[in-house]
C-alpha positions as CSV (number, residue, x, y, z in Angstrom):
1,X,-133.9,21.5,22.8
2,X,-133.6,23.3,19.5
3,X,-130.8,22.2,17.2
4,X,-129.0,24.6,14.9
5,X,-131.2,25.0,11.8
6,X,-128.0,25.6,9.7
7,X,-127.3,21.8,9.9
8,X,-129.9,20.4,7.5
9,X,-128.1,17.3,6.3
10,X,-128.6,14.2,8.4
11,X,-127.6,10.5,8.5
12,X,-128.7,7.9,11.1
13,X,-127.4,4.6,12.2
14,X,-128.4,2.0,14.8
15,X,-126.3,0.2,17.3
16,X,-128.2,-2.7,18.8
17,X,-125.4,-4.4,20.7
18,X,-124.7,-1.6,23.2
19,X,-127.1,-0.2,25.8
20,X,-127.3,3.6,25.9
21,X,-126.3,3.6,29.6
22,X,-122.9,2.2,28.7
23,X,-121.9,5.1,26.4
24,X,-123.7,8.1,27.9
25,X,-121.0,9.1,30.4
26,X,-118.1,8.2,28.2
27,X,-119.5,10.3,25.4
28,X,-120.0,13.3,27.7
29,X,-116.5,12.9,29.2
30,X,-114.9,12.6,25.7
31,X,-116.8,15.7,24.5
32,X,-115.5,17.8,27.4
33,X,-112.0,16.5,26.9
34,X,-112.2,17.8,23.3
35,X,-113.8,21.1,24.5
36,X,-117.0,20.3,22.7
37,X,-120.4,21.7,23.9
38,X,-122.8,19.1,25.4
39,X,-126.1,20.6,24.3
40,X,-128.2,17.8,25.9
41,X,-127.5,15.2,28.6
42,X,-130.4,13.2,29.9
43,X,-131.2,9.6,30.8
44,X,-132.3,8.9,27.3
45,X,-130.4,11.3,25.0
46,X,-127.0,13.1,24.6
47,X,-126.3,15.7,22.0
48,X,-122.8,17.1,21.3
49,X,-122.1,20.1,19.1
50,X,-119.0,20.3,17.0
51,X,-118.7,24.1,16.4
52,X,-119.6,25.0,12.8
53,X,-119.5,21.4,11.7
54,X,-122.7,19.9,13.2
55,X,-124.1,17.6,15.9
56,X,-123.9,14.1,17.2
57,X,-127.2,13.0,18.8
58,X,-127.4,9.7,20.7
59,X,-130.9,8.4,21.7
60,X,-131.8,5.4,23.8
61,X,-134.0,2.8,22.0
62,X,-135.8,-0.2,23.3
63,X,-132.8,-2.2,22.0
64,X,-129.6,-0.3,21.7
65,X,-129.0,3.3,20.5
66,X,-129.9,5.5,17.5
67,X,-127.1,7.8,16.4
68,X,-127.9,10.8,14.3
69,X,-125.3,13.1,12.7
70,X,-126.3,16.4,11.3
71,X,-124.2,18.9,9.3
72,X,-124.4,21.9,6.9
73,X,-122.4,20.4,4.1
74,X,-121.8,16.9,2.6
75,X,-118.1,17.0,3.3
76,X,-118.6,17.9,7.0
77,X,-121.3,15.2,7.4
78,X,-118.7,12.7,6.2
79,X,-116.0,14.1,8.5
80,X,-118.3,13.8,11.5
81,X,-119.2,10.2,10.6
82,X,-115.5,9.4,10.1
83,X,-114.5,11.0,13.4
84,X,-117.3,9.2,15.2
85,X,-116.0,5.8,14.1
86,X,-112.7,6.6,15.8
87,X,-114.3,7.8,19.0
88,X,-116.6,4.8,19.2
89,X,-113.7,2.4,18.6
90,X,-111.8,4.1,21.5
91,X,-114.8,3.6,23.8
92,X,-115.8,0.1,22.8
93,X,-113.6,-1.7,20.3
94,X,-115.5,-3.3,17.5
95,X,-118.7,-1.3,17.9
96,X,-117.8,1.0,15.0
97,X,-117.7,-2.0,12.6
98,X,-121.5,-2.5,12.8
99,X,-122.4,1.1,11.9
100,X,-124.5,1.3,8.7
101,X,-125.7,4.8,7.7
102,X,-128.9,5.8,6.1
103,X,-127.0,7.4,3.2
104,X,-125.2,4.2,2.1
105,X,-125.1,5.3,-1.5
106,X,-121.7,6.8,-0.9
107,X,-120.0,3.5,0.0
108,X,-116.9,3.0,-2.1
109,X,-116.9,6.6,-3.4
110,X,-114.2,9.2,-3.1
111,X,-114.8,11.1,0.2
112,X,-116.5,14.5,-0.5
113,X,-113.7,16.3,1.4
114,X,-111.0,15.1,-1.1
115,X,-110.2,17.7,-3.8
116,X,-108.0,17.4,-6.9
117,X,-106.2,20.6,-7.5
118,X,-103.6,22.1,-9.8
119,X,-100.5,24.0,-8.7
120,X,-100.5,27.5,-10.0
121,X,-97.4,29.0,-8.5
122,X,-94.7,28.5,-5.8
123,X,-93.2,31.7,-4.2
124,X,-90.6,32.2,-1.4
125,X,-91.9,33.7,1.8
126,X,-89.3,35.0,4.2
127,X,-86.2,32.7,4.5
128,X,-87.8,29.4,5.4
129,X,-91.2,29.1,3.7
130,X,-92.6,28.6,0.2
131,X,-96.1,29.7,-0.6
132,X,-98.1,27.4,-2.9
133,X,-101.1,28.6,-4.9
134,X,-103.5,25.9,-6.1
135,X,-106.7,25.9,-8.1
136,X,-109.7,23.7,-8.1
137,X,-113.4,23.8,-8.9
138,X,-115.0,23.9,-5.4
139,X,-113.5,25.5,-2.3
140,X,-116.7,26.8,-0.7
141,X,-116.3,24.6,2.3
142,X,-113.0,26.4,3.2
143,X,-114.2,29.1,5.5
144,X,-113.0,30.9,8.6
145,X,-114.5,28.2,10.9
146,X,-112.1,25.5,9.5
147,X,-108.8,26.8,8.2
148,X,-106.8,23.5,8.1
149,X,-106.5,20.7,5.6
150,X,-104.2,17.8,4.6
151,X,-101.9,17.3,1.7
152,X,-102.3,13.8,0.3
153,X,-98.8,12.9,-1.0
154,X,-98.2,9.5,-2.7
155,X,-94.9,7.8,-2.1
156,X,-91.9,9.1,-4.2
157,X,-91.9,7.7,-7.7
158,X,-95.5,6.3,-7.4
159,X,-97.1,6.8,-10.8
160,X,-100.4,5.2,-10.0
161,X,-101.5,6.3,-6.5
162,X,-104.6,5.0,-4.8
163,X,-106.9,7.5,-3.2
164,X,-109.2,7.1,-0.1
165,X,-112.7,5.7,-0.3
166,X,-115.7,5.6,2.0
167,X,-116.4,2.3,3.9
168,X,-119.7,0.8,4.9
169,X,-119.2,2.3,8.4
170,X,-118.9,5.8,7.0
171,X,-115.2,6.0,7.8
172,X,-112.4,6.8,5.3
173,X,-110.4,3.9,4.1
174,X,-106.8,5.0,3.4
175,X,-104.4,3.2,1.1
176,X,-101.9,1.1,3.0
177,X,-98.5,-0.5,2.4
178,X,-96.5,0.6,-0.5
179,X,-99.2,3.1,-1.6
180,X,-99.8,4.7,1.8
181,X,-100.2,8.5,1.6
182,X,-98.3,11.0,3.6
183,X,-101.0,13.3,5.1
184,X,-99.4,16.4,6.7
185,X,-101.7,19.2,7.9
186,X,-101.5,22.8,6.6
187,X,-103.3,26.1,6.9
188,X,-105.2,28.0,4.3
189,X,-103.5,31.4,4.2
190,X,-105.5,33.1,1.5
191,X,-108.5,32.0,-0.6
192,X,-110.5,33.3,-3.5
193,X,-113.7,31.2,-3.6
194,X,-115.0,32.7,-6.9
195,X,-111.7,32.0,-8.8
196,X,-111.2,28.7,-7.0
197,X,-107.7,29.7,-5.8
198,X,-106.1,28.9,-2.5
199,X,-102.7,29.6,-1.0
200,X,-100.8,27.9,1.8
201,X,-97.3,28.0,3.2
202,X,-94.8,25.1,3.7
203,X,-92.1,25.4,6.3
204,X,-88.8,24.1,4.8
205,X,-86.9,21.6,6.9
206,X,-84.4,18.8,6.1
207,X,-86.0,15.4,5.6
208,X,-89.6,16.6,5.4
209,X,-91.6,14.9,2.8
210,X,-93.7,18.0,2.1
211,X,-90.5,20.0,1.8
212,X,-89.1,17.5,-0.7
213,X,-92.4,17.6,-2.7
214,X,-92.6,21.4,-2.8
215,X,-89.0,21.9,-3.8
216,X,-89.5,19.6,-6.8
217,X,-93.1,20.8,-7.7
218,X,-93.9,23.0,-10.7
219,X,-96.9,24.9,-12.0
220,X,-99.3,22.5,-13.6
221,X,-98.6,19.6,-11.2
222,X,-101.6,17.9,-9.6
223,X,-101.9,18.1,-5.8
224,X,-104.7,16.2,-3.9
225,X,-105.9,17.6,-0.6
226,X,-108.4,16.6,2.0
227,X,-110.4,19.2,4.0
228,X,-111.2,21.5,5.5
229,X,-110.8,20.4,9.0
230,X,-109.4,21.3,12.4
231,X,-109.8,24.5,14.2
232,X,-110.9,27.8,12.8
233,X,-110.4,31.5,13.6
234,X,-111.5,32.2,17.3
235,X,-114.4,34.5,17.6
236,X,-112.8,36.8,20.2
237,X,-111.2,40.2,20.6
238,X,-109.0,39.1,23.5
239,X,-106.4,36.5,22.7
240,X,-103.0,35.0,23.6
241,X,-101.1,33.3,20.7
242,X,-98.1,31.1,21.0
243,X,-96.6,29.4,18.0
244,X,-93.3,28.0,16.6
245,X,-92.3,27.9,12.9
246,X,-94.7,25.1,12.0
247,X,-97.7,27.1,13.3
248,X,-96.7,30.5,12.0
249,X,-99.1,30.3,9.0
250,X,-102.0,29.5,11.3
251,X,-101.1,32.2,13.8
252,X,-100.7,34.7,11.0
253,X,-104.1,33.9,9.5
254,X,-105.7,34.3,12.9
255,X,-104.0,37.5,13.9
256,X,-104.8,39.3,10.6
257,X,-108.4,38.2,10.9
258,X,-109.0,39.6,14.4
259,X,-111.3,42.6,15.0
260,X,-109.4,45.9,14.9
261,X,-110.1,46.6,18.6
262,X,-108.5,43.2,19.7
263,X,-106.1,43.1,22.6
264,X,-103.6,40.5,23.8
265,X,-100.2,39.2,22.7
266,X,-98.6,36.9,20.2
267,X,-95.3,35.1,21.0
268,X,-93.6,33.6,18.0
269,X,-90.6,31.3,18.0
270,X,-88.2,30.5,15.2
271,X,-84.5,29.7,14.8
272,X,-83.7,33.2,13.8
273,X,-86.5,35.1,15.5
274,X,-87.9,38.0,13.5
275,X,-85.2,37.5,10.9
276,X,-87.0,34.5,9.5
277,X,-88.9,37.2,7.6
278,X,-92.4,35.5,7.9
279,X,-95.0,38.3,7.5
280,X,-97.2,38.9,10.5
281,X,-100.0,41.5,10.6
282,X,-101.9,42.1,13.8
283,X,-104.2,44.8,15.3
284,X,-102.5,47.6,17.2
285,X,-103.7,46.2,20.5
286,X,-101.8,42.9,20.0
287,X,-98.2,42.9,21.2
288,X,-96.1,40.7,18.9
289,X,-92.9,39.3,20.3
290,X,-90.4,37.2,18.4
291,X,-88.1,34.7,20.1
292,X,-85.0,32.9,18.9
293,X,-84.9,29.2,19.6
294,X,-81.4,29.3,21.2
295,X,-82.6,31.8,23.8
296,X,-84.0,28.8,25.8
297,X,-87.4,30.4,26.2
298,X,-90.2,28.0,26.9
299,X,-93.5,28.8,25.1
300,X,-95.3,26.7,27.6
301,X,-94.0,28.6,30.6
302,X,-94.7,31.9,28.9
303,X,-98.2,30.8,28.0
304,X,-99.0,29.7,31.6
305,X,-97.8,33.0,33.0
306,X,-99.9,35.0,30.5
307,X,-102.9,32.8,31.1
308,X,-102.7,33.4,34.9
309,X,-102.5,37.2,34.2
310,X,-105.2,37.3,31.5
311,X,-107.6,34.4,32.4
312,X,-110.4,35.9,30.2
313,X,-108.3,35.8,27.0
314,X,-108.6,33.0,24.5
315,X,-105.5,30.8,24.5
316,X,-104.2,29.7,21.1
317,X,-101.1,27.5,21.4
318,X,-99.4,25.3,18.7
319,X,-95.9,23.9,18.6
320,X,-94.0,20.6,19.4
321,X,-95.9,17.8,21.0
322,X,-94.0,17.7,24.3
323,X,-94.7,21.4,25.0
324,X,-98.3,20.9,24.2
325,X,-98.7,17.9,26.5
326,X,-97.0,19.9,29.3
327,X,-99.4,22.8,28.8
328,X,-102.5,20.6,28.8
329,X,-101.4,18.8,31.9
330,X,-100.8,22.1,33.7
331,X,-104.2,23.6,33.0
332,X,-106.4,20.5,33.0
333,X,-107.3,20.8,36.7
334,X,-108.7,24.3,36.0
335,X,-111.4,22.6,33.8
336,X,-111.6,25.4,31.2
337,X,-114.9,26.1,29.6
338,X,-115.4,24.7,26.1
339,X,-114.3,27.1,23.3
340,X,-111.9,29.1,25.4
341,X,-108.7,27.6,24.0
342,X,-107.0,25.8,21.1
343,X,-104.0,23.7,22.1
344,X,-102.5,21.5,19.3
345,X,-99.3,19.6,18.6
346,X,-98.1,20.5,15.1
347,X,-95.0,18.2,15.1
348,X,-93.2,15.7,17.4
349,X,-89.5,15.2,18.1
350,X,-90.0,11.5,18.6
């Protein structure tokens, strides 16, 4: 087995209280549920690749397990360790607490994926979005393979917010209680790495904390973000895209980045359909259809029909949680190959 040479950064940890045999199958099953590639699966080792981010490598020892995480960039190494803590806790509660990584010098520090930025401008986009431009020193991790990030919004009227730190286990420790941060996910729409400028769009809706923030924000304000993370732009020329208002920025970023010879369709849902005015650019071979919410059309039903007609197309689907769960349930028995779909809940009615 040859690991990707573009993942040169590594950190290791030992788990002595858990035999390799007890986590081998659960790790493989969990990887496949998240559509991650299992590069190696033997009686003594399992290697899982997180596309563009790095590898998890689990090796049997005389006593316990050695875990090695590799990545291309410091922030992604941290995010892999952070995510591993959550996965191990799901598999065996308490096991993540004993992790101690070889790069312990970062304990107590600000996570490398947290960035302090300054608002440059806020501009209306269509009828229901505001585009925010921010500036910071280092945005080089924000590439096409990871187009999402989180806003870190302190409570209203909090003048001395707390920011996350790195724990001894490699996980992120988030402020709690009165200083808990609101952490909604957004999509990078445009980025200028040389100038350190990035733009993203906020969908305006009543009661949203991000909506309240952006409607009161001004150029010069500080905004703290964490990222990048989440899915990237699919490497495909055949695609099916389904998105409601909350996912329009991500859908737009993907559609405008597709090869010119791409084929497929994009079905976009909003309260007012195309009249929402959100700009969408797609290759000529992509059919773009706008739906109004009161038309009672189901994105899930439409996606299932299109998937049955075009099984070789990449499926990108993002909207409300209940629709996402229904789609996942409907296709799980097909056992799709890793990397052939992106299905994500961007909000929940509950």
